Structures are given as C-alpha cells and as structure tokens.
Backbone as CSV, one residue per row, in Angstrom:
resi,resn,N_x,N_y,N_z,CA_x,CA_y,CA_z,C_x,C_y,C_z
1,MET,-0.706,17.322,3.251,-0.847,16.087,2.482,-0.431,14.907,3.351
2,LEU,-1.354,14.015,3.615,-1.102,12.887,4.520,-0.418,11.736,3.783
3,LEU,0.593,11.165,4.418,1.353,10.051,3.844,1.144,8.797,4.679
4,GLU,0.582,7.759,4.047,0.427,6.448,4.683,1.394,5.472,4.021
5,ILE,2.096,4.697,4.838,3.064,3.733,4.334,2.592,2.315,4.653
6,CYS,2.679,1.452,3.667,2.354,0.038,3.823,3.551,-0.669,4.450
7,THR,3.343,-1.355,5.563,4.435,-1.962,6.320,4.147,-3.425,6.641
8,ALA,5.209,-4.136,7.067,5.031,-5.548,7.409,5.858,-5.980,8.613
9,SER,6.391,-5.022,9.353,7.186,-5.363,10.539,7.224,-4.165,11.472
10,VAL,7.679,-4.402,12.690,7.864,-3.303,13.635,8.906,-2.335,13.087
11,GLY,9.996,-2.883,12.552,11.031,-2.046,11.981,10.515,-1.180,10.851
12,ASP,9.663,-1.743,10.000,9.059,-0.963,8.918,8.277,0.221,9.477
13,CYS,7.499,-0.018,10.519,6.683,1.046,11.103,7.556,2.159,11.670
14,VAL,8.626,1.778,12.348,9.547,2.769,12.903,10.215,3.557,11.786
15,THR,10.643,2.857,10.735,11.264,3.519,9.595,10.296,4.501,8.952
16,ALA,9.052,4.091,8.798,8.045,4.954,8.184,7.831,6.213,9.018
17,GLU,7.688,6.042,10.327,7.475,7.209,11.185,8.686,8.126,11.177
18,THR,9.861,7.565,11.244,11.086,8.365,11.243,11.216,9.166,9.946
19,GLY,10.771,8.566,8.836,10.848,9.238,7.545,9.778,10.293,7.331
20,GLY,8.817,10.376,8.248,7.803,11.416,8.153,6.406,10.942,7.835
21,ALA,6.171,9.620,7.824,4.831,9.112,7.550,3.857,9.557,8.637
22,ASP,2.620,9.784,8.234,1.569,10.193,9.164,0.751,9.019,9.678
23,ARG,0.832,7.886,8.967,0.015,6.713,9.321,0.651,5.508,8.640
24,VAL,0.474,4.332,9.227,0.942,3.108,8.583,-0.201,2.108,8.479
25,GLU,-0.124,1.293,7.439,-0.999,0.131,7.306,-0.126,-1.091,7.558
26,LEU,-0.480,-1.897,8.545,0.342,-3.032,8.962,-0.210,-4.336,8.395
27,ASN,0.662,-5.092,7.753,0.301,-6.352,7.107,1.304,-7.442,7.473
28,SER,0.982,-8.652,7.095,1.978,-9.688,6.877,1.853,-10.073,5.399
29,GLY,2.788,-10.860,4.900,2.675,-11.392,3.551,2.506,-10.352,2.456
30,LEU,3.371,-9.353,2.418,3.244,-8.318,1.393,3.378,-8.889,-0.014
31,ALA,4.174,-9.943,-0.165,4.329,-10.554,-1.484,3.025,-11.182,-1.981
32,LEU,2.077,-11.383,-1.068,0.762,-11.934,-1.419,-0.307,-10.850,-1.465
33,GLY,0.110,-9.596,-1.393,-0.843,-8.490,-1.423,-1.261,-8.007,-0.057
34,GLY,-0.697,-8.607,0.994,-1.014,-8.196,2.358,-2.029,-9.101,3.017
35,LEU,-1.661,-9.657,4.171,-2.533,-10.523,4.962,-2.574,-10.015,6.397
36,THR,-3.456,-10.584,7.210,-3.574,-10.177,8.608,-2.282,-10.455,9.362
37,PRO,-1.721,-9.452,10.038,-0.520,-9.683,10.850,-0.865,-10.396,12.151
38,SER,0.150,-10.947,12.791,-0.071,-11.661,14.051,-0.404,-10.698,15.172
39,ALA,-0.987,-11.246,16.239,-1.323,-10.438,17.411,-0.066,-9.817,18.022
40,GLY,0.999,-10.589,18.061,2.240,-10.074,18.627,2.799,-8.923,17.811
41,LEU,2.753,-9.049,16.488,3.248,-7.980,15.622,2.424,-6.712,15.809
42,ILE,1.119,-6.865,15.900,0.259,-5.685,16.083,0.597,-4.973,17.389
43,ARG,0.689,-5.722,18.466,0.970,-5.119,19.774,2.314,-4.393,19.772
44,GLU,3.333,-5.032,19.233,4.666,-4.436,19.242,4.730,-3.207,18.332
45,ALA,4.057,-3.258,17.189,4.064,-2.119,16.270,3.360,-0.915,16.888
46,VAL,2.214,-1.158,17.508,1.462,-0.066,18.130,2.279,0.587,19.240
47,GLN,3.018,-0.215,19.986,3.832,0.316,21.075,5.077,1.042,20.570
48,ALA,5.533,0.698,19.361,6.799,1.225,18.857,6.668,2.594,18.203
49,VAL,5.457,2.955,17.764,5.281,4.222,17.049,4.168,5.041,17.682
50,SER,4.182,6.337,17.396,3.153,7.227,17.929,2.103,7.589,16.881
51,ILE,2.319,7.186,15.632,1.354,7.471,14.574,0.318,6.354,14.505
52,PRO,-0.856,6.613,13.900,-1.901,5.584,13.825,-1.467,4.361,13.031
53,VAL,-1.865,3.195,13.521,-1.599,1.922,12.858,-2.931,1.336,12.396
54,ILE,-3.070,1.168,11.084,-4.248,0.525,10.507,-3.873,-0.925,10.187
55,VAL,-4.622,-1.874,10.680,-4.275,-3.287,10.552,-5.084,-3.946,9.426
56,MET,-4.378,-4.612,8.539,-5.023,-5.361,7.467,-5.751,-6.577,8.046
57,ILE,-7.015,-6.743,7.653,-7.796,-7.911,8.053,-8.117,-8.692,6.778
58,ARG,-7.276,-9.644,6.476,-7.415,-10.451,5.255,-6.920,-11.860,5.588
59,PRO,-7.828,-12.824,5.714,-7.458,-14.126,6.244,-6.695,-15.030,5.292
60,ARG,-6.692,-14.692,4.015,-5.963,-15.499,3.025,-5.719,-14.659,1.779
61,ASP,-4.831,-15.189,0.915,-4.626,-14.510,-0.355,-5.702,-14.949,-1.341
62,GLY,-5.614,-14.463,-2.571,-6.651,-14.764,-3.557,-7.691,-13.664,-3.569
63,GLY,-8.949,-14.055,-3.745,-10.028,-13.082,-3.853,-10.615,-12.686,-2.519
64,PHE,-11.839,-12.164,-2.564,-12.450,-11.564,-1.377,-13.867,-12.080,-1.138
65,LEU,-14.147,-13.278,-1.630,-15.415,-13.965,-1.408,-15.167,-14.984,-0.303
66,TYR,-15.589,-14.674,0.919,-15.172,-15.445,2.074,-16.250,-16.394,2.581
67,SER,-15.796,-17.531,3.082,-16.698,-18.501,3.692,-17.117,-18.028,5.079
68,GLY,-18.071,-18.760,5.664,-18.489,-18.430,7.021,-17.354,-18.540,8.012
69,ASP,-16.526,-19.575,7.874,-15.377,-19.734,8.760,-14.425,-18.563,8.620
70,GLU,-14.148,-18.152,7.386,-13.221,-17.041,7.155,-13.768,-15.730,7.704
71,PHE,-15.066,-15.538,7.585,-15.669,-14.325,8.125,-15.540,-14.282,9.641
72,ARG,-15.746,-15.411,10.288,-15.615,-15.441,11.745,-14.158,-15.194,12.169
73,VAL,-13.217,-15.670,11.385,-11.809,-15.372,11.665,-11.573,-13.863,11.569
74,MET,-12.148,-13.211,10.565,-12.013,-11.764,10.412,-12.586,-11.033,11.626
75,GLN,-13.715,-11.496,12.116,-14.308,-10.887,13.307,-13.367,-11.005,14.510
76,GLN,-12.788,-12.189,14.678,-11.851,-12.384,15.781,-10.619,-11.500,15.614
77,ASP,-10.133,-11.390,14.379,-8.926,-10.600,14.125,-9.163,-9.108,14.341
78,ILE,-10.351,-8.636,14.039,-10.668,-7.230,14.309,-10.619,-6.960,15.808
79,ASP,-11.207,-7.832,16.596,-11.153,-7.653,18.054,-9.709,-7.653,18.545
80,THR,-8.911,-8.571,18.009,-7.505,-8.664,18.412,-6.759,-7.376,18.092
81,ALA,-6.958,-6.858,16.878,-6.252,-5.650,16.442,-6.638,-4.446,17.277
82,LEU,-7.919,-4.267,17.501,-8.379,-3.097,18.243,-8.015,-3.196,19.724
83,ASP,-8.076,-4.402,20.271,-7.674,-4.591,21.665,-6.188,-4.275,21.851
84,ALA,-5.404,-4.473,20.779,-3.963,-4.210,20.845,-3.637,-2.736,20.649
85,GLY,-4.644,-1.926,20.348,-4.426,-0.500,20.228,-4.386,0.039,18.815
86,ALA,-4.742,-0.764,17.826,-4.778,-0.279,16.452,-5.792,0.848,16.309
87,ALA,-5.481,1.811,15.441,-6.391,2.939,15.213,-7.541,2.558,14.295
88,GLY,-7.368,1.465,13.562,-8.418,1.038,12.646,-8.039,-0.242,11.946
89,VAL,-8.931,-0.692,11.086,-8.739,-1.947,10.365,-9.113,-1.753,8.894
90,ALA,-8.470,-2.528,8.031,-8.741,-2.474,6.595,-9.226,-3.839,6.133
91,PHE,-10.346,-3.866,5.446,-10.923,-5.130,4.999,-11.851,-4.878,3.820
92,GLY,-12.342,-5.942,3.230,-13.305,-5.823,2.150,-13.833,-7.200,1.778
93,ILE,-15.145,-7.304,1.668,-15.790,-8.582,1.324,-16.668,-8.353,0.099
94,LEU,-16.525,-9.233,-0.885,-17.300,-9.137,-2.118,-18.310,-10.271,-2.215
95,LEU,-19.328,-10.039,-3.020,-20.302,-11.075,-3.371,-19.825,-11.830,-4.611
96,GLN,-20.547,-12.882,-4.961,-20.198,-13.680,-6.122,-20.175,-12.842,-7.407
97,ASN,-21.034,-11.816,-7.492,-21.097,-10.969,-8.684,-20.063,-9.840,-8.676
98,GLY,-19.205,-9.807,-7.656,-18.153,-8.809,-7.589,-18.539,-7.531,-6.868
99,ARG,-19.797,-7.375,-6.524,-20.214,-6.171,-5.799,-19.911,-6.322,-4.313
100,LEU,-19.942,-5.206,-3.596,-19.671,-5.266,-2.166,-20.755,-6.051,-1.435
101,ASP,-20.329,-6.862,-0.495,-21.250,-7.564,0.388,-21.649,-6.584,1.496
102,ARG,-22.743,-5.868,1.278,-23.135,-4.813,2.217,-23.396,-5.364,3.608
103,GLU,-24.058,-6.489,3.686,-24.445,-7.027,4.992,-23.228,-7.340,5.851
104,ARG,-22.274,-8.079,5.301,-21.140,-8.500,6.126,-20.116,-7.373,6.310
105,ASN,-19.932,-6.535,5.303,-19.059,-5.376,5.499,-19.615,-4.459,6.593
106,ARG,-20.935,-4.252,6.579,-21.556,-3.389,7.581,-21.381,-3.973,8.984
107,LEU,-21.494,-5.278,9.106,-21.310,-5.921,10.409,-19.904,-5.676,10.945
108,LEU,-18.901,-5.745,10.066,-17.527,-5.523,10.513,-17.293,-4.054,10.854
109,VAL,-17.876,-3.140,10.082,-17.769,-1.717,10.408,-18.387,-1.451,11.775
110,GLN,-19.538,-2.025,12.023,-20.197,-1.842,13.319,-19.360,-2.437,14.441
111,GLN,-18.713,-3.546,14.180,-17.856,-4.167,15.190,-16.687,-3.245,15.542
112,ALA,-16.149,-2.554,14.537,-15.021,-1.645,14.769,-15.435,-0.408,15.543
113,GLN,-16.717,-0.129,15.585,-17.292,0.993,16.340,-16.645,2.316,15.929
114,GLU,-16.033,3.013,16.857,-15.490,4.347,16.577,-14.135,4.304,15.877
115,SER,-13.536,3.143,15.784,-12.251,3.028,15.085,-12.469,3.129,13.582
116,GLU,-11.417,3.468,12.848,-11.534,3.620,11.404,-11.723,2.271,10.721
117,SER,-12.621,2.246,9.753,-12.822,1.061,8.916,-12.483,1.454,7.483
118,VAL,-11.484,0.807,6.920,-10.994,1.141,5.591,-11.367,0.028,4.619
119,LEU,-12.006,0.396,3.530,-12.280,-0.561,2.457,-11.033,-0.636,1.586
120,HIS,-10.373,-1.786,1.594,-9.122,-1.903,0.844,-9.380,-2.144,-0.647
121,ARG,-8.370,-2.588,-1.366,-8.454,-2.617,-2.821,-9.340,-3.726,-3.393
122,ALA,-10.071,-4.426,-2.553,-11.172,-5.228,-3.088,-12.100,-4.316,-3.897
123,PHE,-12.152,-3.048,-3.502,-12.929,-2.040,-4.237,-12.570,-2.024,-5.712
124,ASP,-11.298,-2.255,-6.036,-10.850,-2.154,-7.426,-11.310,-3.321,-8.289
125,LEU,-11.931,-4.318,-7.680,-12.456,-5.456,-8.433,-13.964,-5.361,-8.646
126,THR,-14.593,-4.348,-8.085,-16.039,-4.209,-8.237,-16.377,-3.725,-9.648
127,PRO,-17.516,-4.124,-10.196,-17.830,-3.798,-11.595,-18.232,-2.352,-11.839
128,ASP,-18.658,-1.648,-10.806,-19.143,-0.279,-10.967,-18.591,0.552,-9.809
129,PRO,-17.484,1.290,-10.016,-16.865,2.001,-8.896,-17.760,3.059,-8.271
130,ALA,-18.575,3.732,-9.078,-19.472,4.753,-8.515,-20.479,4.106,-7.572
131,ALA,-21.050,2.975,-7.990,-21.997,2.260,-7.132,-21.303,1.700,-5.899
132,ALA,-20.056,1.228,-6.073,-19.315,0.679,-4.938,-19.012,1.762,-3.910
133,LEU,-18.729,2.968,-4.361,-18.496,4.066,-3.413,-19.754,4.337,-2.590
134,GLU,-20.903,4.368,-3.250,-22.147,4.607,-2.512,-22.412,3.482,-1.527
135,ALA,-22.089,2.247,-1.926,-22.263,1.117,-1.019,-21.330,1.236,0.179
136,ALA,-20.095,1.712,-0.071,-19.136,1.885,1.022,-19.614,2.943,2.004
137,VAL,-20.174,4.025,1.487,-20.746,5.055,2.353,-21.882,4.471,3.175
138,ASP,-22.736,3.701,2.526,-23.879,3.089,3.202,-23.435,2.127,4.306
139,CYS,-22.325,1.426,4.078,-21.813,0.490,5.079,-21.175,1.205,6.265
140,GLY,-20.783,2.460,6.059,-20.173,3.218,7.137,-18.660,3.247,7.128
141,PHE,-18.036,2.838,6.018,-16.579,2.883,5.925,-16.071,4.310,6.098
142,SER,-14.898,4.448,6.705,-14.258,5.749,6.866,-13.524,6.175,5.598
143,ARG,-12.986,5.185,4.878,-12.058,5.498,3.795,-12.028,4.341,2.797
144,ILE,-11.702,4.673,1.535,-11.501,3.675,0.490,-10.066,3.781,-0.001
145,LEU,-9.330,2.690,0.050,-8.005,2.605,-0.560,-8.182,2.050,-1.967
146,THR,-7.774,2.805,-2.982,-8.043,2.395,-4.357,-6.993,2.937,-5.318
147,SER,-6.770,2.193,-6.377,-5.904,2.646,-7.466,-6.741,3.158,-8.635
148,GLY,-8.029,3.394,-8.402,-8.888,3.813,-9.497,-9.170,2.690,-10.474
149,GLN,-9.159,1.452,-9.950,-9.469,0.236,-10.720,-8.476,-0.030,-11.847
150,LYS,-7.274,0.473,-11.707,-6.192,0.210,-12.652,-5.007,-0.361,-11.878
151,PRO,-4.015,-0.939,-12.574,-2.857,-1.492,-11.853,-2.126,-0.476,-10.995
152,THR,-2.082,0.779,-11.424,-1.439,1.822,-10.631,-2.361,3.027,-10.507
153,ALA,-2.107,3.833,-9.469,-2.919,5.030,-9.259,-2.740,6.026,-10.393
154,ALA,-1.554,6.091,-10.962,-1.326,7.006,-12.084,-2.232,6.656,-13.256
155,GLU,-2.357,5.360,-13.544,-3.236,4.927,-14.623,-4.701,5.154,-14.273
156,GLY,-5.011,5.041,-13.002,-6.397,5.200,-12.562,-6.768,6.605,-12.162
157,ALA,-5.913,7.579,-12.453,-6.142,8.955,-12.016,-7.494,9.520,-12.443
158,PRO,-7.959,9.315,-13.697,-9.278,9.849,-14.055,-10.401,9.304,-13.182
159,CYS,-10.351,8.002,-12.891,-11.362,7.396,-12.016,-11.229,7.930,-10.599
160,LEU,-10.009,8.081,-10.114,-9.789,8.614,-8.769,-10.364,10.012,-8.632
161,ALA,-10.157,10.829,-9.654,-10.698,12.193,-9.620,-12.214,12.177,-9.532
162,GLN,-12.837,11.280,-10.292,-14.293,11.171,-10.270,-14.781,10.694,-8.905
163,LEU,-14.062,9.734,-8.321,-14.465,9.208,-7.019,-14.355,10.276,-5.930
164,ILE,-13.279,11.044,-5.960,-13.095,12.101,-4.961,-14.196,13.142,-5.091
165,GLU,-14.549,13.485,-6.317,-15.635,14.447,-6.525,-16.962,13.868,-6.045
166,GLN,-17.216,12.611,-6.370,-18.455,11.961,-5.960,-18.542,11.830,-4.449
167,ALA,-17.423,11.530,-3.802,-17.422,11.337,-2.351,-17.850,12.601,-1.631
168,ALA,-17.415,13.735,-2.111,-17.842,15.044,-1.579,-17.734,15.118,-0.054
169,GLY,-16.664,14.546,0.473,-16.433,14.620,1.912,-17.180,13.589,2.734
170,ARG,-18.022,12.763,2.104,-18.782,11.761,2.868,-17.907,10.571,3.262
171,ILE,-16.859,10.328,2.492,-15.927,9.237,2.747,-14.596,9.650,2.150
172,GLU,-13.494,9.265,2.788,-12.179,9.597,2.258,-11.810,8.650,1.114
173,VAL,-11.096,9.175,0.136,-10.570,8.368,-0.968,-9.051,8.453,-0.901
174,LEU,-8.417,7.313,-0.706,-6.972,7.222,-0.529,-6.341,6.532,-1.731
175,PRO,-5.705,7.279,-2.642,-5.040,6.643,-3.788,-3.845,5.813,-3.336
176,GLY,-3.685,4.645,-3.958,-2.543,3.795,-3.664,-2.183,2.942,-4.864
177,SER,-0.961,2.479,-4.903,-0.370,1.596,-5.918,0.517,2.375,-6.884
178,GLY,1.797,2.082,-6.786,2.762,2.640,-7.718,3.046,4.116,-7.541
179,ILE,2.728,4.682,-6.383,2.965,6.114,-6.157,4.385,6.304,-5.639
180,ARG,5.123,7.171,-6.332,6.528,7.406,-6.023,6.796,8.919,-5.939
181,PRO,7.944,9.295,-5.406,8.261,10.729,-5.340,8.253,11.414,-6.701
182,ASP,8.584,10.664,-7.767,8.661,11.293,-9.089,7.328,11.382,-9.815
183,ASN,6.259,10.797,-9.257,4.954,10.914,-9.926,3.840,11.422,-9.019
184,VAL,4.150,11.644,-7.733,3.092,12.033,-6.797,2.555,13.423,-7.099
185,ARG,3.409,14.326,-7.549,2.953,15.684,-7.834,1.897,15.690,-8.937
186,SER,2.136,14.944,-9.999,1.167,14.902,-11.096,-0.110,14.194,-10.675
187,LEU,-0.003,13.180,-9.828,-1.194,12.478,-9.349,-2.085,13.412,-8.541
188,ILE,-1.488,14.187,-7.674,-2.251,15.136,-6.858,-2.935,16.164,-7.746
189,ALA,-2.199,16.642,-8.745,-2.773,17.641,-9.656,-3.948,17.074,-10.441
190,MET,-3.855,15.807,-10.842,-4.906,15.198,-11.659,-6.131,14.788,-10.847
191,THR,-5.944,14.474,-9.569,-7.035,13.902,-8.776,-7.585,14.828,-7.703
192,GLY,-6.774,15.748,-7.211,-7.188,16.576,-6.084,-7.150,15.840,-4.761
193,CYS,-6.408,14.738,-4.698,-6.343,13.951,-3.468,-5.607,14.716,-2.376
194,THR,-5.885,14.354,-1.135,-5.242,15.001,0.009,-4.434,14.008,0.842
195,GLN,-4.333,12.767,0.369,-3.557,11.744,1.055,-3.141,10.683,0.046
196,VAL,-2.020,10.003,0.323,-1.534,8.949,-0.568,-1.050,7.764,0.259
197,HIS,-1.162,6.594,-0.340,-0.728,5.334,0.270,0.406,4.781,-0.589
198,CYS,1.546,4.516,0.029,2.730,4.096,-0.723,3.402,2.901,-0.039
199,SER,4.007,2.039,-0.851,4.821,0.960,-0.285,6.228,1.454,0.011
200,LEU,6.864,2.099,-0.963,8.208,2.660,-0.786,9.137,1.645,-0.139
201,SER,9.155,0.460,-0.722,9.919,-0.640,-0.145,11.153,-0.962,-0.973
202,GLY,12.023,-1.735,-0.371,13.206,-2.265,-1.034,13.446,-3.670,-0.519
203,LEU,14.593,-4.206,-0.816,14.920,-5.555,-0.382,15.968,-5.521,0.717
204,SER,15.719,-6.288,1.752,16.700,-6.497,2.812,17.204,-7.930,2.732
205,SER,18.359,-8.159,3.336,19.005,-9.466,3.228,19.023,-10.193,4.569
206,ASP,18.776,-11.484,4.497,18.930,-12.377,5.641,19.694,-13.595,5.131
207,PRO,21.002,-13.615,5.248,21.804,-14.674,4.640,21.502,-16.068,5.164
208,SER,20.836,-16.163,6.311,20.523,-17.496,6.828,19.529,-18.234,5.947
209,GLY,18.838,-17.487,5.059,17.859,-18.128,4.185,18.432,-18.681,2.904
210,ALA,19.689,-18.444,2.636,20.296,-18.899,1.389,20.351,-20.419,1.336
211,GLY,20.065,-20.946,0.165,20.237,-22.376,-0.049,18.952,-23.158,-0.189
212,LEU,17.849,-22.669,0.408,16.584,-23.387,0.310,15.448,-22.386,0.305
213,ASP,14.639,-22.378,-0.759,13.555,-21.411,-0.881,12.259,-22.031,-0.379
214,PHE,11.768,-21.531,0.746,10.527,-22.052,1.320,9.293,-21.408,0.703
215,ARG,9.472,-20.316,-0.079,8.319,-19.549,-0.537,7.794,-20.044,-1.873
216,ASN,8.647,-20.079,-2.855,8.280,-20.579,-4.188,7.124,-19.818,-4.819
217,THR,6.897,-18.578,-4.387,5.737,-17.853,-4.929,6.049,-16.419,-5.328
218,ASP,6.989,-15.756,-4.647,7.110,-14.320,-4.835,8.270,-13.881,-5.722
219,GLY,9.081,-14.816,-6.206,10.152,-14.459,-7.112,11.377,-13.868,-6.440
220,LEU,11.377,-13.726,-5.132,12.537,-13.209,-4.428,13.540,-14.330,-4.193
221,SER,14.812,-13.966,-4.130,15.802,-14.962,-3.761,15.588,-15.336,-2.302
222,PRO,15.947,-16.554,-1.905,15.599,-17.026,-0.556,16.264,-16.273,0.585
223,ASP,17.283,-15.458,0.299,17.940,-14.719,1.368,17.546,-13.246,1.396
224,THR,16.414,-12.905,0.758,15.945,-11.515,0.762,14.480,-11.438,1.175
225,TYR,14.079,-10.258,1.628,12.692,-10.013,1.979,12.388,-8.536,1.771
226,ILE,11.088,-8.213,1.653,10.652,-6.843,1.400,10.624,-6.062,2.703
227,SER,11.138,-4.839,2.678,11.100,-3.972,3.865,10.964,-2.521,3.426
228,THR,10.506,-1.683,4.332,10.353,-0.255,4.045,11.720,0.388,3.869
229,ASP,11.857,1.199,2.826,13.111,1.855,2.488,13.111,3.268,3.076
230,ALA,13.991,3.532,4.029,14.015,4.808,4.733,14.237,5.980,3.784
231,ALA,15.151,5.819,2.831,15.464,6.908,1.912,14.265,7.248,1.040
232,LYS,13.521,6.236,0.626,12.348,6.471,-0.226,11.243,7.189,0.552
233,VAL,11.052,6.813,1.809,10.033,7.485,2.621,10.409,8.952,2.815
234,THR,11.653,9.210,3.134,12.107,10.588,3.330,11.946,11.397,2.053
235,ALA,12.278,10.781,0.908,12.152,11.484,-0.365,10.696,11.819,-0.662
236,MET,9.794,10.898,-0.351,8.371,11.149,-0.590,7.864,12.266,0.312
237,LYS,8.245,12.229,1.582,7.794,13.261,2.514,8.331,14.628,2.091
238,THR,9.557,14.659,1.645,10.148,15.920,1.181,9.382,16.466,-0.012
239,GLU,9.037,15.585,-0.946,8.287,16.014,-2.130,6.894,16.501,-1.756
240,LEU,6.235,15.808,-0.853,4.904,16.240,-0.420,4.963,17.577,0.290
241,ASP,5.979,17.788,1.097,6.116,19.077,1.789,6.328,20.215,0.799
242,ARG,7.013,19.935,-0.288,7.225,20.958,-1.309,5.919,21.325,-2.012
243,ILE,5.078,20.324,-2.209,3.797,20.568,-2.880,2.909,21.431,-2.009
244,VAL,2.843,21.132,-0.750,1.997,21.878,0.170,2.562,23.269,0.393
C-alpha cells in the first residue's frame, strides 16, 4: 500500500520519508489548497530525499479556469520542476462548464513527457466523474488525485470504488482528503484502493511572527504554520503495514 504525503517544505519531505512515506507531493500555500512551490524549494527537496517528489503546478488559488498568461506560467513551472529533478507534476485545467480542458491538459502532459502527470482535485469539481476519468485517460494523465467528489475520501468512498473499477488499470486513482490512521482501513475495504494521499499535518510555532498577522486568510495564529507531523506519518505507515 503506497503512502503519499502532502508537504510544503524541505523539512516536511524529510519527515515524510523518515516516517515511511513512499512519495511526496510538494506545494506552497497549503492553507490555500496548495500552490506551485519555488524553484529553490523544489531543488532542495529533491536533493534532501530519495523518494519521488511530485510538484504541484497551480499558479493561484481559487478555481481552475486559467487565462493565457496563467497557462504559460504553468508551462514554465513544469520545466522548472522537472529540470530540478521532480518525478512528476500535478495540475488540472477546467473549462467554463466545469469539464476538463482536454486540449490544454494534454499539452501539459505532453510537455512532462515520461514524467508522471497527476490530475489533482480539480477533478472533484467536474460535473460527471465517469466522463472526467475517460477524459483524463485520453489526455494521458498517469494518476487522478480525488476525494470522490466529496469533502473527504471517506464520504466519497462509493464514487472512489466506482472510479477504481472503471479505471481498470488504465490510470491510477489516488484517494485523498481526510484520510487518517483510524479510517484508512475502512476506506481501503470500501474502495479497493492501493495507495492513499494524506496531509497528516500539525502546527509548528515561529514566535517571531507574533504580534502582526500578515495572512488574514487561514485562521491560524500569526506565530504558527502548518507542517508534517512525524508521529502521524509513522502511525499511518504502521497501520498500512498491518493491513498488507
């Protein structure tokens, strides 16, 4: 059972690998749902761990209907990530009607060439998940990260099971959102999944931030930030090993 951890720093990646993660997804701005990390962060993270690093390619928060300028930024960021040694990239572009933008998604998959291309949770906003899966296969994506179009993977388990059956090995389906050591066993039983994506994060403190909140968006106190929790990663890996 493969364990992927969502990370936002070099330290997070090291913590994830030490705890037994098989792969990491590297982001910035986790409080915004994950944005493209800097070139420096990508290079340092790739050098710090031996497991695959998948880099989030998301130029802004909000939705996934991108302008021409934003699309060109995504193209540049993919080159940057892969040149830095990333094993793959995660992205997703939608049309005005909420369906996958096949043309532009396919262009980015082709740009990534032999590296992994992951369709992230933009998939969960599409109006027809079965049709979106077929579109993802047609675009050439390696994998879909999805909660089964629900707030959490546990809630979306029936949809996840259907997607995994429909995929039939043509594309990987990676459940994510709200997966914890105490619910992963039931999720696997309900869906038949062979990999999971987890945040397994906690709060770290930086006292230099106290007194003035520059964020005003994520509800965290100004002297705290989100980071990967070593104990939670270890607990998840232990639970997965027991299942297998």
